[in-house]
C-alpha positions in Angstrom: 8.9 133.2 65.4 7.0 131.1 67.9 5.8 127.6 67.1 2.8 125.9 68.6 2.7 122.2 69.5 0.2 120.6 67.2 -1.7 117.4 67.3 0.4 114.2 67.1 -0.5 110.9 65.5 -0.6 107.7 67.6 2.9 106.6 66.6 4.4 109.7 68.1 2.4 109.4 71.3 3.4 105.8 71.7 7.0 106.7 71.6 6.6 109.5 74.1 4.6 107.3 76.4 7.3 104.7 76.4 9.9 107.4 77.1 7.9 109.1 79.8 6.3 106.0 81.4 6.7 106.5 85.1 5.2 105.5 88.4 2.4 107.5 89.9 4.8 109.6 91.9 6.7 110.6 88.7 5.6 112.7 85.8 2.5 111.5 84.1 2.0 114.3 81.7 -1.0 114.3 79.4 0.7 116.2 76.7 0.9 113.1 74.4 -2.9 113.1 74.0 -3.9 112.7 70.4 -5.5 116.2 70.4 -3.8 119.5 71.1 -2.6 119.8 74.7 -3.3 123.4 75.7 -2.0 123.5 79.3 -3.4 125.9 81.9 -1.5 128.9 83.0 1.8 128.0 84.8 1.7 127.6 88.6 3.6 130.2 90.6 7.3 129.3 90.5 7.4 130.0 94.3 4.7 127.4 94.9 6.2 124.7 92.6 9.7 125.5 91.2 10.1 125.4 87.5 12.9 122.9 87.0 15.4 123.0 84.2 18.0 120.4 83.3 21.0 121.8 81.4 23.2 119.2 79.8 26.7 120.6 79.4 28.7 123.0 81.7 30.4 125.1 79.1 29.6 128.8 78.4 26.4 128.0 76.5 25.1 126.0 79.5 26.1 128.6 82.1 24.8 131.6 80.2 21.5 129.8 79.6 21.2 128.9 83.2 22.0 132.5 84.3 19.5 134.1 82.0 16.7 131.6 82.8 17.1 132.0 86.5 17.0 135.7 86.2 13.9 135.6 84.0 11.8 133.0 85.8 11.4 133.6 89.5 12.3 130.7 91.7 13.5 128.5 88.8 15.8 125.6 89.7 18.6 124.6 87.4 20.4 121.3 87.6 23.5 121.2 85.4 24.9 117.8 84.2 28.5 117.4 83.2 30.3 114.2 82.2 33.7 115.3 83.6 34.4 116.1 87.3 35.3 119.7 86.3 33.1 122.4 84.7 33.5 125.1 82.1 33.9 123.0 78.9 35.3 125.1 76.1 36.5 127.8 78.5 38.8 125.3 80.3 39.6 123.0 77.4 39.3 125.2 74.3 40.5 128.7 75.0 44.2 129.1 74.4 46.3 129.1 77.6 47.9 132.4 76.8 44.4 134.0 76.7 43.6 134.2 80.4 41.5 137.3 79.9 39.0 135.2 77.9 38.6 132.9 80.9 37.4 135.7 83.2 33.8 134.5 82.5 34.5 131.7 84.9 34.0 134.2 87.7 30.5 134.9 86.5 29.8 131.2 86.2 31.0 130.7 89.8 28.4 133.3 90.9 25.7 131.4 89.0 26.7 128.2 90.6 26.7 129.8 94.1 23.0 130.3 93.9 20.8 128.1 96.1 18.7 127.5 93.0 21.6 125.9 91.1 22.9 122.4 91.4 26.1 121.1 89.7 26.0 117.4 88.9 29.5 116.6 87.8 31.0 113.2 86.8 27.5 112.2 85.4 27.0 111.6 81.7 23.5 111.9 80.0 22.5 109.4 77.3 25.8 107.8 76.6 28.9 106.9 78.7 32.0 109.1 78.5 34.8 106.6 78.0 37.3 109.2 79.2 35.4 109.8 82.5 34.9 107.5 85.4 31.4 108.6 86.4 27.9 107.4 86.0 25.5 107.6 83.1 21.8 108.5 83.3 19.4 107.7 80.5 17.9 110.8 78.7 14.5 109.3 79.4 15.0 109.6 83.1 15.9 113.3 82.7 12.8 113.9 80.6 10.6 112.4 83.3 11.8 114.7 86.1 12.1 118.2 84.6 9.8 120.8 83.1 12.4 121.7 80.5 15.7 120.3 79.2 18.4 122.4 77.5 21.0 120.5 75.4 24.2 122.5 75.6 26.8 119.8 75.2 28.9 121.3 72.5 30.8 119.7 69.6 32.9 116.5 70.2 33.6 115.4 66.6 35.9 116.6 63.8 35.0 117.3 60.2 37.2 115.4 57.8 38.9 116.2 54.5 38.5 112.8 53.0 41.9 112.9 51.2 44.5 110.1 50.9 46.8 109.8 54.0 44.5 111.7 56.3 43.7 108.7 58.5 46.7 106.5 57.8 49.7 108.6 58.4 51.2 109.6 61.8 51.6 113.3 62.4 48.2 114.3 60.9 46.0 115.6 63.7 42.8 117.5 64.1 43.1 120.9 65.7 40.5 119.8 68.2 42.8 117.0 69.4 45.8 119.3 69.6 43.9 122.0 71.5 42.5 119.5 73.9 46.0 118.0 74.4 47.7 121.3 75.3 44.7 122.3 77.5 44.7 119.1 79.5 41.4 117.6 78.2 41.4 113.9 79.5 40.2 112.7 76.1 43.4 113.9 74.5 45.9 113.9 77.3 47.7 110.9 75.8 47.9 112.3 72.2 51.6 112.8 72.5 52.3 114.5 69.1 55.9 114.2 68.1 57.1 117.7 67.4 60.7 116.7 66.7 60.3 115.1 63.3 61.0 118.2 61.2 61.0 121.9 61.1 57.8 122.7 58.9 54.2 122.3 60.0 51.0 122.9 58.0 47.7 124.1 59.5 44.8 123.5 57.2 42.2 126.2 57.8 42.3 129.9 58.6 39.9 130.4 61.5 40.8 131.5 65.0 41.5 128.0 66.1 44.0 127.6 63.3 45.7 130.8 64.5 45.8 129.4 68.1 47.5 126.2 66.9 50.1 128.2 64.9 50.8 130.5 67.9 51.3 127.6 70.3 53.8 126.1 67.9 55.8 129.3 67.6 55.4 131.0 71.0 58.4 131.2 73.4 58.0 128.4 75.9 59.0 130.7 78.7 55.9 132.7 77.9 53.7 129.6 77.8 55.2 128.4 81.0 53.4 131.2 82.9 50.0 130.1 81.6 47.8 127.1 82.6 49.1 125.0 79.7 49.2 121.3 80.5 52.7 120.2 81.8 53.0 117.5 79.2 52.4 120.0 76.4 54.9 122.5 77.7 57.5 119.8 77.9 56.9 118.6 74.3 56.8 122.2 73.0 60.2 122.9 74.7 61.7 120.1 72.6 59.9 121.1 69.4 61.9 121.5 66.2 59.2 123.3 64.3 60.6 126.5 62.8 58.0 127.4 60.1 54.2 127.1 60.1 52.1 127.4 57.0 48.5 128.5 57.8 46.7 127.4 54.6 43.2 128.3 53.3 41.4 127.4 50.1 40.2 131.0 49.5 41.8 134.4 49.9 42.4 137.0 52.6 39.0 138.6 52.0 37.3 135.3 52.8 39.5 134.2 55.8 37.7 133.6 59.1 40.4 134.7 61.5 40.0 138.0 63.5 42.2 141.0 63.7 43.1 140.1 67.3 44.3 136.7 66.4 46.4 137.7 63.4 47.9 140.6 65.3 49.1 138.4 68.1 50.9 136.2 65.7 52.5 139.2 64.0 53.8 140.4 67.4 55.5 137.1 68.5 59.1 137.7 69.5 61.7 136.2 67.2 59.1 135.2 64.6 58.9 136.5 61.1 55.9 136.8 58.8 56.1 135.9 55.1 54.5 138.5 52.8 51.1 137.6 51.4 50.2 137.8 47.7 49.3 141.5 47.2 47.1 140.7 44.2 44.6 139.0 46.5 44.0 142.3 48.4 41.9 145.1 46.9 43.9 148.2 45.6 41.6 150.6 47.4 41.4 149.3 50.9 39.8 152.4 52.3 36.5 151.6 50.6 36.1 148.3 52.5 33.9 148.0 55.6 35.8 148.9 58.8 36.6 145.4 60.1 37.8 144.2 56.7 39.7 147.4 56.1 41.6 147.0 59.3 42.5 143.4 58.6 43.7 144.1 55.1 45.7 147.1 56.4 47.5 144.8 58.8 48.4 142.2 56.1 49.6 144.9 53.7 51.7 146.6 56.4 53.3 143.4 57.6 53.9 142.3 54.0 55.5 145.6 52.9 58.9 145.2 54.3 59.1 148.8 55.4 60.6 148.0 58.8 64.4 147.9 59.0 65.9 144.4 59.1 66.6 143.1 62.6 70.2 142.7 63.8 69.8 138.9 63.6 67.2 137.1 61.5 64.3 135.6 63.4 64.6 131.9 64.3 61.0 131.1 63.4 58.5 132.2 60.8 54.9 131.7 59.6 52.9 132.4 56.5 49.3 132.8 55.4 49.1 130.7 52.3 45.9 131.4 50.3 44.1 129.7 47.4 45.3 126.2 48.2 43.1 123.2 48.9 44.5 119.9 50.3 44.5 116.9 48.0 46.8 114.4 49.6 49.1 113.8 52.6 52.2 112.0 51.5 54.6 109.8 53.5 58.2 110.6 54.2 60.8 109.0 52.0 62.5 107.4 55.0 59.3 106.4 56.9 56.2 105.3 55.1 54.1 105.5 58.2 54.7 109.2 58.9 53.6 112.4 57.0 56.3 114.2 55.1 54.5 116.6 52.8 51.1 117.9 51.8 49.9 118.2 48.2 47.6 121.2 47.5 45.7 122.2 44.4 45.9 125.9 43.6 42.5 127.5 43.4 41.1 130.6 41.8 38.2 132.7 43.3 34.9 133.3 41.7 35.3 136.9 42.8 38.6 137.7 44.5 37.3 140.5 46.7 33.9 139.2 47.5 33.7 137.8 51.0 31.3 135.2 49.8 33.4 134.1 46.9 34.0 130.4 46.4 37.1 128.5 45.4 37.6 126.8 42.0 40.3 124.2 41.3 42.9 125.0 38.6 44.5 121.6 38.3 47.9 122.9 39.3 49.4 121.0 42.3 51.9 122.3 44.9 53.7 120.1 47.4 54.6 121.7 50.8 57.0 120.0 53.2 55.2 119.1 56.5 56.4 116.9 59.3 53.2 117.8 61.1 49.7 118.6 59.9 46.8 120.1 61.9 43.4 120.1 60.3 41.4 123.1 61.5 38.3 122.7 59.3 35.6 122.7 61.9 33.9 120.6 64.7 30.6 118.8 64.7 28.2 117.8 67.4 26.8 114.3 67.7 23.2 113.3 68.6 22.5 111.5 71.8 21.5 107.9 71.2 17.9 108.4 72.4 17.2 111.2 70.0 16.0 108.8 67.3 13.7 107.0 69.7 11.8 110.1 70.8 11.8 111.8 67.5 14.3 114.6 68.1 15.6 115.6 64.6 19.3 115.9 64.2 21.0 117.5 61.2 24.0 115.2 60.6 25.4 117.3 57.8 25.6 120.5 60.0 26.0 118.6 63.3 23.2 120.5 65.1 19.8 119.7 66.7 17.1 121.0 64.4 15.5 124.0 66.0 13.6 127.2 65.3 16.6 129.5 65.6 15.6 130.6 69.1 16.6 127.2 70.7 13.2 125.4 70.6 13.8 121.9 69.4 11.8 120.8 66.4 9.7 117.7 66.4 9.3 115.6 63.3 7.6 112.4 62.6 8.9 110.6 59.5 6.5 108.3 57.6 6.8 106.3 54.4 4.9 109.0 52.6 6.6 112.2 53.8 8.3 114.0 56.6 5.7 115.6 58.8 6.7 118.5 61.1 4.7 119.2 64.3 6.3 122.4 65.5 8.7 122.3 68.5 9.0 119.8 71.3 7.4 121.3 74.4 10.1 121.5 77.0 13.1 120.7 74.8 15.7 123.4 74.0 19.2 123.7 72.7 22.0 126.3 73.0 25.6 126.9 71.8 27.3 124.8 69.2 24.8 122.0 69.2 22.2 124.6 68.3 23.9 126.8 65.7 27.2 125.0 64.8 30.8 125.6 66.0 31.1 129.3 65.1 31.7 132.5 66.9 33.5 133.4 70.2 32.3 133.3 73.8 30.5 136.6 73.5 28.4 135.3 70.6 27.8 132.1 72.5 26.5 134.2 75.4 24.0 136.1 73.1 22.9 132.7 71.6 22.4 131.3 75.1 20.4 134.3 76.2 18.1 133.8 73.2 17.4 130.3 74.2 16.7 131.3 77.8 14.4 134.1 76.6 12.5 131.5 74.6 12.1 129.4 77.7 10.9 132.4 79.7 8.5 133.4 77.0 7.0 129.9 76.8 6.7 129.8 80.6 4.9 133.2 80.7 2.5 132.2 77.9 1.4 129.0 79.7 2.9 126.7 77.0 3.2 123.0 77.5 6.4 121.6 79.0 7.7 118.1 79.7 5.9 117.8 83.0 3.4 119.9 85.0 5.4 121.9 87.6 4.0 120.0 90.5 5.3 116.7 89.1 8.9 117.7 88.3 11.3 116.5 91.0 14.5 117.3 89.3 17.8 115.8 90.3 16.3 114.1 93.4 13.9 112.2 91.1 16.6 111.2 88.7 18.9 110.0 91.5 16.1 108.0 93.1 15.1 106.4 89.8 18.7 105.5 88.7 20.2 104.7 92.1 23.2 106.9 91.7 24.9 107.4 95.0 26.1 110.8 96.3 29.7 109.4 96.3 29.6 109.1 92.5 28.6 112.7 91.9 30.9 115.8 92.0 29.3 118.8 93.5 30.2 122.4 93.1 31.9 122.3 96.5 33.9 119.3 95.3 34.9 121.2 92.1 36.3 124.0 94.3 38.5 121.5 96.1 39.8 120.3 92.8 40.3 123.9 91.7 42.2 124.6 94.9 44.4 121.6 94.5 45.3 122.6 90.9 46.2 126.1 92.0 48.4 124.7 94.8 50.2 122.5 92.2 50.8 125.5 90.0 52.5 127.7 92.7 55.9 126.0 92.8 56.3 126.4 89.0 54.9 130.0 88.8 51.7 129.1 87.1 48.1 130.0 88.0 47.3 126.3 88.1 48.7 122.9 87.1 45.7 121.0 85.7 44.9 117.5 86.4 44.7 115.8 83.0 43.2 112.4 84.2 39.8 112.1 85.7 41.2 109.6 88.3 43.6 112.3 89.6 40.7 114.8 89.8 38.6 112.4 91.8 41.5 111.4 94.0 41.5 114.9 95.5 38.0 114.2 96.9 38.8 110.8 98.4 
């Protein structure tokens, strides 16, 4: 569904005029007029390039850039990244033992090799990144120098449980922190989880990230040592005392979010046993289920059946899928009041056990599970940029997304004392990835989502819709750099990234790894000095 920019009251225009106020050489768009701004047909992209700023260099940003450049002839894309290194979730979110998932980086490198693409690394937009050492440019400066801006900066916050002990006790971590730690994300490089405090860990949540966390805790370190896992994580995991991992969900197997691939990988770990699931939570006639659910239930039934002969020696580690439990409290150890020792769960019952949309209902029965470590894998959230409120970009704080039309066009709303007034979408503002639809899906679904956003941009371009600036006024990165005074020495280019990439690979060779990541931005930048 397409939306048309409607007339805006004076209050909205005043805010946009303040944001887009510029010198005569900069963008002086007339689209804030108090009447509808119906722009003329777009100029030829070959005469005046259509300039797009993409904020974020993860898969959502790269796939949007690729599609937009293929759809709009001569379009120029500038990609802003707060860290000196690109790829976002692919580099810092994909499990290190899943190198095949990271193959998309080869496609991203092709995109970045285009003369119409500019990587602007080590530069934050809107707010400083305290874990980076680069510069920050105001969002207003970006808006003044581009025809279109795509927000694709992902999710940087955690959802919380809100139960006692969650924030106070040592040993309780978010899965996002732990994943960032073992993948070498500078923000979490110093997390230093103590894996030696006990032999049982609890993972709250049953999505694919939860399964990744469990697998990292149980996998043979010799296997992990051949991946690009961060050196500090490999060292800590080699000393880990964790022998049993509970992967806990408040609903049943029919409602679990993990995929067949993820659960199968855990089932196949060497020297790791799987505890049988409660068979009453699985339908009797599995064959009547849709194919994906049928295959998943068949795996759980097979692995819970005990049909295989017992091994010569019992496995040294184990894991379980614990269903129909919701966390109520994290309790301290008896010998250390500062550290988690157990997790209290309430048993739940399901509104309809075999309905994928069933919800959980508390029973009042409590269960205490030993846990020297807890990892909360209950979802991520995006955060708004500070300037969103000033320019009227609506952000859904509950869902952690930019309000949009489903195709990536950012909504515009003006809130008054009487009511909330919607004025269609913001000409020139778009979003893609998790900040558009929430932290769900895999990289393939992120690609489809990014393509939808790029297609919306191309459709608006072809229809002669209004954008942030007339094409002849958009100067892109050169205009932003001139306005903000950022020197070239402060910016990491794609050629610079390749030097960092080469240095990481060189560091990995002596230890038999594809690469040994730099986990501090200072070390990344030192390669370039």
